[in-house]
C-alpha positions, 0 to 999 in steps of 0.5 A: 324093280326089274324092267323087262323089254318087250320084243317089239320095243327092242325091234323098235330100238334096232330100227331107229339105231339103224336109221340113225347110222344110215342118216349121217354123212361126212364131207372130208377134204383130207385128214393130215397124216399122222406124224407130219407137219404139212404146209399151212396158210395163216390167218389173223391180223396181218398188219395194223390195218389188214386182217387175213381170213380163210375159207373152205367151200363145200357143196351139200350133197343132193339126196343126203342129210342136210343138217350140219352138225359140226365142222373141223379144221386142222391147225398148226403154228410153230410160232406160238408167241401170241394168242389169236382170237377169232370166230368160225362162221358158215355163210351161203357161198356163190362159187361163180362170183366168189361172194358170201351171203349178206350175213353169216348163217352160223357164228361160233363162240369167240375162240382163242388159238395158241400155237401148237407145232403139230396138226391139231383138230379144232371142231365147231358144233353148229347144233344142227344147222339146216342147210340145203342139198345142192347148195354151196356154203363156205366155212370161214375162220376170221379175226375181223371182229377183233380189232385189237387182235395181235399184229402178225399172222399166227395160226394156220390151217393145214393144206390138204393138197400135200398128200394123196387123199386130197380128192374133194372136188366140190369146193375150194379154199379162199382168202379174204384180206382186208380191214376189220369188221364183219362187212369185210367178209361179205362186201367183195369177192374173195380170192383163191387161196395161194392164187391157184386154189386148193383145199384146207384140211376140212371135215363137215358132219351131216345128219337127218332131222329126227323123225317125229315120235310114233306111239304104238299101242300096247296089245292090251290097249289095242284089244280094249280099243277094238272091244270098245269100237265093237260095242259102239257098233252093236249099240248103233245096230240095235238103235236102228232096229 
């Protein structure tokens, strides 16, 4: 069977494709240069009673798409002696008090990281998390929900302030040391990573909600509808006479 697309259908597809391109945006704090091994900040279980956690805050721009499709961190670890279990999270974030919201907005499936010496992009799909333009959030990596995680900070996230394209000004990196359990992340203020604040190598991809589908009648259908309406009008006129 041969299927021929009508010009009107092709035009509609073109408009939809163009709109989809215009309805996406990315926050990018800086991608590690190829062939380099920049410094890292580790996370995981620091000691038997202390877990290290990393977070990168970001601001959802006003006037743009607000559905968070995915976010990415760049990992590196020269040791690679233990697998490190962890979750990735998204929380509300208050940059003034350096505190998260009371519960996460997103938590990934359980992850397991094995050391890789070169920069490795690890992406977490959120399925279109509906955020608010002009609001701050924080993307978090932590093992606090894994009390049996191996002792020793293993994986690290690359710091993006060590090459020229670190130009992101609407967020900063933070750390939250402490005991195990999710409440550790939400109960107290976080500290600036490295004591001074910087950015982790981080990317967030946003899209707009798809528009509701519209149905355009085929020309023959539209003509038939017009004829029916005209017939009803003539019948009503005869009854009035």
